[in-house]
SESE-692138 format. One record per residue (C-alpha): residue number from 1; x, y, z. Coordinates in pm, 1 decimal, m for minus. Layout:
residues N
<zake num="NUM" c1="X" c2="Y" c3="Z"/>
...
end
This chain:
residues 316
<zake num="1" c1="0.0" c2="0.0" c3="0.0"/>
<zake num="2" c1="121.7" c2="351.1" c3="m77.2"/>
<zake num="3" c1="198.2" c2="567.3" c3="226.2"/>
<zake num="4" c1="m56.2" c2="844.6" c3="289.4"/>
<zake num="5" c1="72.1" c2="1182.9" c3="173.8"/>
<zake num="6" c1="64.4" c2="1446.4" c3="448.4"/>
<zake num="7" c1="178.3" c2="1808.0" c3="450.3"/>
<zake num="8" c1="526.2" c2="1807.1" c3="610.6"/>
<zake num="9" c1="495.6" c2="2177.9" c3="693.1"/>
<zake num="10" c1="197.4" c2="2131.1" c3="924.8"/>
<zake num="11" c1="249.9" c2="1996.2" c3="1274.9"/>
<zake num="12" c1="12.3" c2="1732.5" c3="1413.7"/>
<zake num="13" c1="m70.4" c2="1738.9" c3="1785.1"/>
<zake num="14" c1="m117.4" c2="1385.0" c3="1919.1"/>
<zake num="15" c1="m279.5" c2="1358.8" c3="2261.7"/>
<zake num="16" c1="m237.4" c2="1039.8" c3="2460.0"/>
<zake num="17" c1="93.6" c2="1001.4" c3="2277.4"/>
<zake num="18" c1="261.6" c2="801.3" c3="2554.7"/>
<zake num="19" c1="19.6" c2="510.3" c3="2548.2"/>
<zake num="20" c1="119.2" c2="205.0" c3="2348.5"/>
<zake num="21" c1="m103.8" c2="292.1" c3="2053.5"/>
<zake num="22" c1="0.4" c2="657.1" c3="2074.5"/>
<zake num="23" c1="368.6" c2="567.9" c3="2053.9"/>
<zake num="24" c1="309.9" c2="354.0" c3="1747.2"/>
<zake num="25" c1="121.7" c2="640.4" c3="1583.6"/>
<zake num="26" c1="393.2" c2="895.2" c3="1667.2"/>
<zake num="27" c1="664.6" c2="670.3" c3="1524.6"/>
<zake num="28" c1="467.9" c2="626.0" c3="1201.5"/>
<zake num="29" c1="367.3" c2="991.5" c3="1179.5"/>
<zake num="30" c1="698.3" c2="1169.6" c3="1245.5"/>
<zake num="31" c1="841.2" c2="1027.2" c3="922.5"/>
<zake num="32" c1="576.2" c2="1217.1" c3="726.0"/>
<zake num="33" c1="521.8" c2="1542.9" c3="914.1"/>
<zake num="34" c1="609.1" c2="1733.3" c3="1231.9"/>
<zake num="35" c1="464.2" c2="1584.1" c3="1548.2"/>
<zake num="36" c1="385.9" c2="1745.6" c3="1882.5"/>
<zake num="37" c1="324.3" c2="1472.6" c3="2140.5"/>
<zake num="38" c1="109.8" c2="1557.8" c3="2442.5"/>
<zake num="39" c1="46.0" c2="1344.2" c3="2749.7"/>
<zake num="40" c1="42.4" c2="1370.2" c3="3128.0"/>
<zake num="41" c1="312.7" c2="1099.7" c3="3124.9"/>
<zake num="42" c1="675.4" c2="1110.6" c3="3014.7"/>
<zake num="43" c1="775.0" c2="985.1" c3="2668.5"/>
<zake num="44" c1="1103.0" c2="793.5" c3="2701.9"/>
<zake num="45" c1="1289.6" c2="696.8" c3="2383.9"/>
<zake num="46" c1="1077.6" c2="919.6" c3="2166.3"/>
<zake num="47" c1="1210.1" c2="1009.9" c3="1819.6"/>
<zake num="48" c1="1456.1" c2="1298.9" c3="1837.3"/>
<zake num="49" c1="1249.4" c2="1522.3" c3="1608.8"/>
<zake num="50" c1="927.3" c2="1481.8" c3="1810.3"/>
<zake num="51" c1="836.7" c2="1770.9" c3="2040.0"/>
<zake num="52" c1="683.1" c2="1652.7" c3="2367.9"/>
<zake num="53" c1="475.1" c2="1838.0" c3="2628.1"/>
<zake num="54" c1="383.8" c2="1685.9" c3="2964.7"/>
<zake num="55" c1="56.8" c2="1861.6" c3="3034.3"/>
<zake num="56" c1="m298.8" c2="1799.5" c3="3155.1"/>
<zake num="57" c1="m527.1" c2="1823.5" c3="2851.9"/>
<zake num="58" c1="m791.8" c2="2014.9" c3="3048.5"/>
<zake num="59" c1="m544.8" c2="2276.6" c3="3176.6"/>
<zake num="60" c1="m484.9" c2="2625.2" c3="3041.3"/>
<zake num="61" c1="m128.3" c2="2521.7" c3="2957.0"/>
<zake num="62" c1="m267.9" c2="2312.4" c3="2674.9"/>
<zake num="63" c1="m354.8" c2="2630.5" c3="2485.2"/>
<zake num="64" c1="16.9" c2="2712.8" c3="2468.3"/>
<zake num="65" c1="69.5" c2="2393.3" c3="2267.0"/>
<zake num="66" c1="m176.1" c2="2514.8" c3="2002.8"/>
<zake num="67" c1="27.6" c2="2833.9" c3="1973.2"/>
<zake num="68" c1="325.8" c2="2638.3" c3="1842.8"/>
<zake num="69" c1="411.6" c2="2730.2" c3="1481.8"/>
<zake num="70" c1="227.2" c2="2557.7" c3="1200.7"/>
<zake num="71" c1="m16.7" c2="2342.2" c3="1397.9"/>
<zake num="72" c1="m248.5" c2="2198.1" c3="1133.2"/>
<zake num="73" c1="m415.3" c2="1895.7" c3="1293.5"/>
<zake num="74" c1="m516.7" c2="1736.7" c3="1622.8"/>
<zake num="75" c1="m536.9" c2="1361.2" c3="1676.3"/>
<zake num="76" c1="m711.8" c2="1289.8" c3="2004.7"/>
<zake num="77" c1="m622.3" c2="957.3" c3="2165.7"/>
<zake num="78" c1="m610.5" c2="1088.8" c3="2521.5"/>
<zake num="79" c1="m920.4" c2="915.2" c3="2652.6"/>
<zake num="80" c1="m915.2" c2="761.5" c3="3002.0"/>
<zake num="81" c1="m1027.1" c2="397.4" c3="3000.1"/>
<zake num="82" c1="m955.1" c2="309.5" c3="3364.1"/>
<zake num="83" c1="m1274.5" c2="137.2" c3="3483.1"/>
<zake num="84" c1="m1168.4" c2="182.5" c3="3846.4"/>
<zake num="85" c1="m1125.3" c2="559.5" c3="3815.8"/>
<zake num="86" c1="m1379.4" c2="782.6" c3="3985.5"/>
<zake num="87" c1="m1661.3" c2="898.3" c3="3758.4"/>
<zake num="88" c1="m1580.8" c2="1263.6" c3="3830.4"/>
<zake num="89" c1="m1218.5" c2="1214.9" c3="3723.2"/>
<zake num="90" c1="m1331.3" c2="1031.6" c3="3411.2"/>
<zake num="91" c1="m1566.6" c2="1314.5" c3="3320.7"/>
<zake num="92" c1="m1312.2" c2="1590.8" c3="3389.0"/>
<zake num="93" c1="m1037.4" c2="1416.0" c3="3197.7"/>
<zake num="94" c1="m1247.7" c2="1303.2" c3="2903.6"/>
<zake num="95" c1="m1540.4" c2="1533.8" c3="2839.2"/>
<zake num="96" c1="m1406.8" c2="1864.1" c3="2972.3"/>
<zake num="97" c1="m1066.8" c2="1804.7" c3="2813.7"/>
<zake num="98" c1="m1223.0" c2="1745.3" c3="2472.3"/>
<zake num="99" c1="m1436.9" c2="2056.1" c3="2506.7"/>
<zake num="100" c1="m1130.2" c2="2269.3" c3="2572.6"/>
<zake num="101" c1="m934.0" c2="2105.4" c3="2293.5"/>
<zake num="102" c1="m1210.5" c2="2183.7" c3="2043.5"/>
<zake num="103" c1="m1227.6" c2="2541.7" c3="2169.0"/>
<zake num="104" c1="m855.0" c2="2574.7" c3="2096.1"/>
<zake num="105" c1="m902.7" c2="2419.0" c3="1752.6"/>
<zake num="106" c1="m1157.5" c2="2691.2" c3="1671.4"/>
<zake num="107" c1="m955.8" c2="2971.0" c3="1827.7"/>
<zake num="108" c1="m631.6" c2="2888.9" c3="1648.4"/>
<zake num="109" c1="m779.2" c2="2778.1" c3="1316.1"/>
<zake num="110" c1="m659.6" c2="2418.2" c3="1321.3"/>
<zake num="111" c1="m765.0" c2="2259.1" c3="993.0"/>
<zake num="112" c1="m814.8" c2="1895.4" c3="1095.0"/>
<zake num="113" c1="m943.9" c2="1700.8" c3="1398.3"/>
<zake num="114" c1="m933.2" c2="1321.6" c3="1426.1"/>
<zake num="115" c1="m1102.9" c2="1151.9" c3="1722.7"/>
<zake num="116" c1="m1034.7" c2="785.6" c3="1788.5"/>
<zake num="117" c1="m1370.2" c2="664.5" c3="1918.4"/>
<zake num="118" c1="m1478.6" c2="298.0" c3="1918.9"/>
<zake num="119" c1="m1738.2" c2="72.3" c3="1760.9"/>
<zake num="120" c1="m1826.5" c2="m16.2" c3="2120.0"/>
<zake num="121" c1="m2034.5" c2="303.4" c3="2133.6"/>
<zake num="122" c1="m2308.8" c2="120.0" c3="1941.5"/>
<zake num="123" c1="m2340.3" c2="m133.2" c3="2221.5"/>
<zake num="124" c1="m2376.4" c2="m513.3" c3="2205.5"/>
<zake num="125" c1="m2746.8" c2="m598.5" c3="2194.3"/>
<zake num="126" c1="m2957.8" c2="m905.3" c3="2113.1"/>
<zake num="127" c1="m3154.3" c2="m705.6" c3="1854.6"/>
<zake num="128" c1="m2853.9" c2="m561.3" c3="1668.2"/>
<zake num="129" c1="m2851.0" c2="m616.7" c3="1291.2"/>
<zake num="130" c1="m2566.0" c2="m825.2" c3="1156.0"/>
<zake num="131" c1="m2368.5" c2="m513.1" c3="1058.2"/>
<zake num="132" c1="m2413.2" c2="m160.2" c3="1192.4"/>
<zake num="133" c1="m2339.1" c2="142.9" c3="976.1"/>
<zake num="134" c1="m2229.2" c2="486.4" c3="1094.2"/>
<zake num="135" c1="m2590.2" c2="609.9" c3="1119.4"/>
<zake num="136" c1="m2684.0" c2="353.5" c3="1386.7"/>
<zake num="137" c1="m2772.7" c2="500.6" c3="1729.5"/>
<zake num="138" c1="m2507.5" c2="499.2" c3="2001.6"/>
<zake num="139" c1="m2674.3" c2="284.7" c3="2268.3"/>
<zake num="140" c1="m2380.8" c2="148.2" c3="2468.6"/>
<zake num="141" c1="m2421.3" c2="386.5" c3="2762.8"/>
<zake num="142" c1="m2765.5" c2="248.2" c3="2846.1"/>
<zake num="143" c1="m2622.5" c2="m70.8" c3="2997.7"/>
<zake num="144" c1="m2257.4" c2="14.7" c3="3046.4"/>
<zake num="145" c1="m2195.5" c2="339.5" c3="3233.6"/>
<zake num="146" c1="m1819.1" c2="293.3" c3="3191.6"/>
<zake num="147" c1="m1847.6" c2="378.3" c3="2822.2"/>
<zake num="148" c1="m2076.1" c2="676.9" c3="2878.3"/>
<zake num="149" c1="m1791.5" c2="926.2" c3="2846.0"/>
<zake num="150" c1="m1680.6" c2="776.9" c3="2514.0"/>
<zake num="151" c1="m2035.0" c2="808.1" c3="2377.5"/>
<zake num="152" c1="m2043.3" c2="1168.4" c3="2497.5"/>
<zake num="153" c1="m1707.3" c2="1240.5" c3="2331.6"/>
<zake num="154" c1="m1831.7" c2="1094.7" c3="2005.4"/>
<zake num="155" c1="m2151.4" c2="1300.0" c3="2017.6"/>
<zake num="156" c1="m1965.2" c2="1619.2" c3="2113.3"/>
<zake num="157" c1="m1730.3" c2="1574.9" c3="1817.4"/>
<zake num="158" c1="m2028.1" c2="1517.2" c3="1588.4"/>
<zake num="159" c1="m2173.5" c2="1846.9" c3="1711.3"/>
<zake num="160" c1="m1841.2" c2="2018.2" c3="1643.1"/>
<zake num="161" c1="m1846.7" c2="1871.4" c3="1292.2"/>
<zake num="162" c1="m2160.9" c2="2069.3" c3="1211.0"/>
<zake num="163" c1="m2071.0" c2="2375.7" c3="1418.7"/>
<zake num="164" c1="m1729.9" c2="2423.3" c3="1255.4"/>
<zake num="165" c1="m1757.9" c2="2328.7" c3="887.1"/>
<zake num="166" c1="m1420.9" c2="2490.4" c3="809.5"/>
<zake num="167" c1="m1246.8" c2="2223.4" c3="1017.6"/>
<zake num="168" c1="m1217.2" c2="1878.4" c3="860.3"/>
<zake num="169" c1="m1343.5" c2="1657.5" c3="1142.4"/>
<zake num="170" c1="m1301.9" c2="1278.7" c3="1135.6"/>
<zake num="171" c1="m1440.4" c2="1027.5" c3="1387.0"/>
<zake num="172" c1="m1297.1" c2="675.5" c3="1365.5"/>
<zake num="173" c1="m1486.2" c2="387.6" c3="1527.5"/>
<zake num="174" c1="m1263.3" c2="78.7" c3="1520.7"/>
<zake num="175" c1="m1377.8" c2="m263.7" c3="1632.2"/>
<zake num="176" c1="m1184.7" c2="m445.0" c3="1907.9"/>
<zake num="177" c1="m821.4" c2="m330.7" c3="1878.5"/>
<zake num="178" c1="m571.4" c2="m612.6" c3="1934.2"/>
<zake num="179" c1="m199.4" c2="m592.4" c3="1990.8"/>
<zake num="180" c1="38.2" c2="m489.2" c3="2263.3"/>
<zake num="181" c1="m216.0" c2="m230.1" c3="2379.4"/>
<zake num="182" c1="m347.3" c2="m283.2" c3="2731.8"/>
<zake num="183" c1="m716.7" c2="m272.6" c3="2651.5"/>
<zake num="184" c1="m999.3" c2="m508.7" c3="2751.2"/>
<zake num="185" c1="m1008.7" c2="m721.6" c3="2431.1"/>
<zake num="186" c1="m631.0" c2="m780.1" c3="2424.7"/>
<zake num="187" c1="m614.9" c2="m847.8" c3="2799.5"/>
<zake num="188" c1="m906.8" c2="m1091.0" c3="2767.3"/>
<zake num="189" c1="m742.3" c2="m1291.4" c3="2488.4"/>
<zake num="190" c1="m412.6" c2="m1302.5" c3="2679.9"/>
<zake num="191" c1="m569.7" c2="m1515.9" c3="2952.8"/>
<zake num="192" c1="m446.2" c2="m1875.8" c3="2961.2"/>
<zake num="193" c1="m800.8" c2="m1998.4" c3="3015.3"/>
<zake num="194" c1="m1049.2" c2="m1765.9" c3="2847.7"/>
<zake num="195" c1="m1391.9" c2="m1742.2" c3="3014.5"/>
<zake num="196" c1="m1688.3" c2="m1762.6" c3="2777.6"/>
<zake num="197" c1="m2061.7" c2="m1762.1" c3="2845.5"/>
<zake num="198" c1="m2236.0" c2="m2096.6" c3="2833.3"/>
<zake num="199" c1="m2471.7" c2="m2106.7" c3="2534.5"/>
<zake num="200" c1="m2325.8" c2="m1796.5" c3="2363.7"/>
<zake num="201" c1="m2071.5" c2="m1786.0" c3="2082.6"/>
<zake num="202" c1="m2109.4" c2="m1450.0" c3="1907.4"/>
<zake num="203" c1="m1935.3" c2="m1347.1" c3="1588.4"/>
<zake num="204" c1="m1675.4" c2="m1080.3" c3="1664.3"/>
<zake num="205" c1="m1463.7" c2="m834.7" c3="1468.5"/>
<zake num="206" c1="m1105.3" c2="m748.3" c3="1558.6"/>
<zake num="207" c1="m852.8" c2="m506.7" c3="1412.6"/>
<zake num="208" c1="m473.1" c2="m498.7" c3="1439.6"/>
<zake num="209" c1="m328.6" c2="m196.8" c3="1618.7"/>
<zake num="210" c1="m115.4" c2="m109.3" c3="1314.6"/>
<zake num="211" c1="m422.5" c2="m108.0" c3="1089.4"/>
<zake num="212" c1="m571.9" c2="149.6" c3="1326.1"/>
<zake num="213" c1="m254.8" c2="357.8" c3="1299.5"/>
<zake num="214" c1="m274.2" c2="345.4" c3="919.9"/>
<zake num="215" c1="m641.3" c2="448.0" c3="928.6"/>
<zake num="216" c1="m548.2" c2="753.6" c3="1136.1"/>
<zake num="217" c1="m280.9" c2="847.5" c3="882.0"/>
<zake num="218" c1="m539.0" c2="813.0" c3="604.1"/>
<zake num="219" c1="m784.7" c2="1029.1" c3="799.3"/>
<zake num="220" c1="m521.2" c2="1305.0" c3="820.1"/>
<zake num="221" c1="m499.6" c2="1337.6" c3="441.5"/>
<zake num="222" c1="m639.1" c2="1680.6" c3="345.2"/>
<zake num="223" c1="m997.8" c2="1680.9" c3="221.3"/>
<zake num="224" c1="m1120.4" c2="1382.8" c3="423.5"/>
<zake num="225" c1="m1392.9" c2="1424.7" c3="683.8"/>
<zake num="226" c1="m1681.8" c2="1229.5" c3="833.8"/>
<zake num="227" c1="m1753.7" c2="929.5" c3="1055.8"/>
<zake num="228" c1="m1597.4" c2="594.9" c3="969.6"/>
<zake num="229" c1="m1631.3" c2="246.6" c3="1111.4"/>
<zake num="230" c1="m1310.5" c2="43.2" c3="1097.6"/>
<zake num="231" c1="m1290.8" c2="m335.5" c3="1087.4"/>
<zake num="232" c1="m1004.7" c2="m574.2" c3="1029.7"/>
<zake num="233" c1="m1019.6" c2="m924.1" c3="878.7"/>
<zake num="234" c1="m1356.3" c2="m1099.3" c3="828.8"/>
<zake num="235" c1="m1561.9" c2="m1171.8" c3="1143.8"/>
<zake num="236" c1="m1492.4" c2="m1487.6" c3="1340.6"/>
<zake num="237" c1="m1681.5" c2="m1681.4" c3="1607.6"/>
<zake num="238" c1="m1542.1" c2="m1612.2" c3="1953.1"/>
<zake num="239" c1="m1473.1" c2="m1982.2" c3="2011.6"/>
<zake num="240" c1="m1273.7" c2="m1998.7" c3="1686.7"/>
<zake num="241" c1="m1068.1" c2="m1692.5" c3="1781.8"/>
<zake num="242" c1="m978.8" c2="m1851.0" c3="2114.9"/>
<zake num="243" c1="m885.7" c2="m2179.9" c3="1945.5"/>
<zake num="244" c1="m665.1" c2="m2006.2" c3="1688.1"/>
<zake num="245" c1="m463.7" c2="m1857.3" c3="1972.9"/>
<zake num="246" c1="m414.7" c2="m2200.0" c3="2125.8"/>
<zake num="247" c1="m609.0" c2="m2099.2" c3="2437.9"/>
<zake num="248" c1="m861.6" c2="m2306.3" c3="2629.4"/>
<zake num="249" c1="m1216.7" c2="m2172.9" c3="2656.2"/>
<zake num="250" c1="m1382.4" c2="m2196.5" c3="2998.6"/>
<zake num="251" c1="m1763.7" c2="m2182.3" c3="2956.5"/>
<zake num="252" c1="m1942.0" c2="m2027.5" c3="3257.4"/>
<zake num="253" c1="m2317.6" c2="m1968.4" c3="3311.6"/>
<zake num="254" c1="m2398.7" c2="m1600.3" c3="3259.8"/>
<zake num="255" c1="m2554.8" c2="m1546.2" c3="3604.6"/>
<zake num="256" c1="m2256.2" c2="m1700.3" c3="3779.2"/>
<zake num="257" c1="m2007.7" c2="m1506.1" c3="3566.3"/>
<zake num="258" c1="m2183.9" c2="m1174.9" c3="3631.6"/>
<zake num="259" c1="m2200.2" c2="m1220.9" c3="4008.3"/>
<zake num="260" c1="m1837.6" c2="m1335.8" c3="4031.0"/>
<zake num="261" c1="m1713.0" c2="m1052.9" c3="3810.4"/>
<zake num="262" c1="m1897.5" c2="m789.9" c3="4014.9"/>
<zake num="263" c1="m1727.9" c2="m905.3" c3="4333.4"/>
<zake num="264" c1="m1384.8" c2="m938.8" c3="4170.1"/>
<zake num="265" c1="m1415.7" c2="m592.5" c3="4018.5"/>
<zake num="266" c1="m1521.7" c2="m440.9" c3="4350.8"/>
<zake num="267" c1="m1219.5" c2="m602.6" c3="4517.7"/>
<zake num="268" c1="m994.8" c2="m482.7" c3="4229.4"/>
<zake num="269" c1="m896.6" c2="m837.0" c3="4139.6"/>
<zake num="270" c1="m994.3" c2="m768.9" c3="3777.9"/>
<zake num="271" c1="m1026.9" c2="m466.4" c3="3550.8"/>
<zake num="272" c1="m1327.8" c2="m616.7" c3="3368.9"/>
<zake num="273" c1="m1659.5" c2="m467.2" c3="3491.5"/>
<zake num="274" c1="m1955.2" c2="m706.9" c3="3474.1"/>
<zake num="275" c1="m2141.4" c2="m516.5" c3="3195.9"/>
<zake num="276" c1="m1854.2" c2="m600.4" c3="2957.7"/>
<zake num="277" c1="m1986.0" c2="m956.1" c3="2953.2"/>
<zake num="278" c1="m2234.4" c2="m836.0" c3="2692.3"/>
<zake num="279" c1="m1944.9" c2="m807.5" c3="2445.2"/>
<zake num="280" c1="m1894.3" c2="m1185.8" c3="2460.7"/>
<zake num="281" c1="m2269.3" c2="m1249.5" c3="2468.8"/>
<zake num="282" c1="m2424.1" c2="m1041.8" c3="2189.4"/>
<zake num="283" c1="m2322.9" c2="m927.8" c3="1843.2"/>
<zake num="284" c1="m2184.7" c2="m578.4" c3="1783.2"/>
<zake num="285" c1="m2031.5" c2="m577.3" c3="1434.9"/>
<zake num="286" c1="m1993.0" c2="m290.5" c3="1189.8"/>
<zake num="287" c1="m1999.7" c2="m220.9" c3="819.0"/>
<zake num="288" c1="m1674.5" c2="m39.5" c3="730.1"/>
<zake num="289" c1="m1745.1" c2="4.6" c3="357.9"/>
<zake num="290" c1="m1749.2" c2="383.5" c3="394.4"/>
<zake num="291" c1="m1388.6" c2="382.8" c3="524.0"/>
<zake num="292" c1="m1280.1" c2="150.8" c3="243.9"/>
<zake num="293" c1="m1437.3" c2="376.9" c3="m18.2"/>
<zake num="294" c1="m1369.2" c2="728.2" c3="116.4"/>
<zake num="295" c1="m1045.7" c2="678.8" c3="311.8"/>
<zake num="296" c1="m908.6" c2="406.2" c3="82.8"/>
<zake num="297" c1="m868.1" c2="197.0" c3="396.9"/>
<zake num="298" c1="m806.4" c2="m177.3" c3="389.0"/>
<zake num="299" c1="m661.8" c2="m394.6" c3="666.9"/>
<zake num="300" c1="m309.0" c2="m519.6" c3="604.8"/>
<zake num="301" c1="m324.8" c2="m796.0" c3="866.9"/>
<zake num="302" c1="m510.1" c2="m1125.3" c3="833.6"/>
<zake num="303" c1="m705.9" c2="m1290.4" c3="1112.9"/>
<zake num="304" c1="m422.1" c2="m1496.3" c3="1259.1"/>
<zake num="305" c1="m169.1" c2="m1210.6" c3="1265.3"/>
<zake num="306" c1="m431.1" c2="m981.4" c3="1421.2"/>
<zake num="307" c1="m518.2" c2="m1230.4" c3="1694.9"/>
<zake num="308" c1="m158.2" c2="m1331.9" c3="1763.9"/>
<zake num="309" c1="m57.3" c2="m965.8" c3="1806.5"/>
<zake num="310" c1="m183.0" c2="m985.5" c3="2167.7"/>
<zake num="311" c1="120.5" c2="m1202.8" c3="2243.5"/>
<zake num="312" c1="371.7" c2="m978.4" c3="2065.6"/>
<zake num="313" c1="562.6" c2="m759.2" c3="2308.3"/>
<zake num="314" c1="816.5" c2="m631.7" c3="2053.0"/>
<zake num="315" c1="633.2" c2="m299.4" c3="2034.0"/>
<zake num="316" c1="919.0" c2="m63.0" c3="2118.9"/>
end
C-alpha cells in the first residue's frame, strides 16, 4: 500500500501520545510530518524530532501547545479507560478536556481534527442487525456506564463537525483493537483460560493496532472528513478466535459469571466490569465500507496475525 501523503509543513498534535497505541502512531507519523506529542506521562525513547509536552489536557497550559508554529491537525487519543477511576475524574479528563481542545481548535484555526472513538459506542445488543453502519444510534451507555464518556465524546465531536464546517473533522470507530495495547479485548485474549458464556458464541470483529494507525494516517490526508467504522479481517466466532490462539475456553453460566465478576471488580482483582460480559454475549459488528471507499482503507493484517498480536511484546 502507498503511504498516505501528508503536509510536512503542518504539525500534528497527538494527545495520549505516551500510550502504546500513541507511541506507534507517533513513530509512524513523524516520518511524514512534524509531530507534537502531548500526554500527562513522560515519553522515554521518543524520536529525536518529536516535540513533547507533559501537560494535563484540560489545563490552560494546553492552549500554549496550540500556539506552536504551524499546527495543522489534532489527533485525540487521550481518553481515560480506567474502569476503576472515579466517575468525576473520568468526566473531567475526558469530556471537559475534549471541550477545551475543540475550543482551541476553533480559536487557532486548526484545519483537521481526528477523534479515535470505538465501535463499542453502538453497544452489544440481542436485537442488533448483523452489521451496523455509521448512522446507527449509540446505545452502549444504556447498559454500560463505563463507556458513557466515550459516547459523549463521540456526540460532542459530531456536534463540532456541524458547528465548525471549516475544520475537517473525522471520527474513527474501530472494532476491538488487538496488539500490545493494554485494553480489555487484548487483555481478555491473553488469559491462559479464556472465560466464555455458556450457550453464547457471538461473531466478533477485531482489528490490528497497526491497521488502526494506518487508518489515522489516512484520515489526516487533506480533504477527508466524516464518521468511519473500521474493521479488520472478516468476522470470526469467539470460540474460533480462542482456538486459533491455542487458548482453552472456559464456559461459565452467565448469572454465575456476572455475580463473580462484580465481586472481583469491587475487590480490584480484575479490571473487567460485569457489563462487559455483553461483548462476549451479543453481536456488535460494523460495516466499514465507507472507510474503504472514502479513506481508501483496507486492513493489512489477516485474522491470525491480528489475533496473535496480543502475544507480541516487541512494540518498542
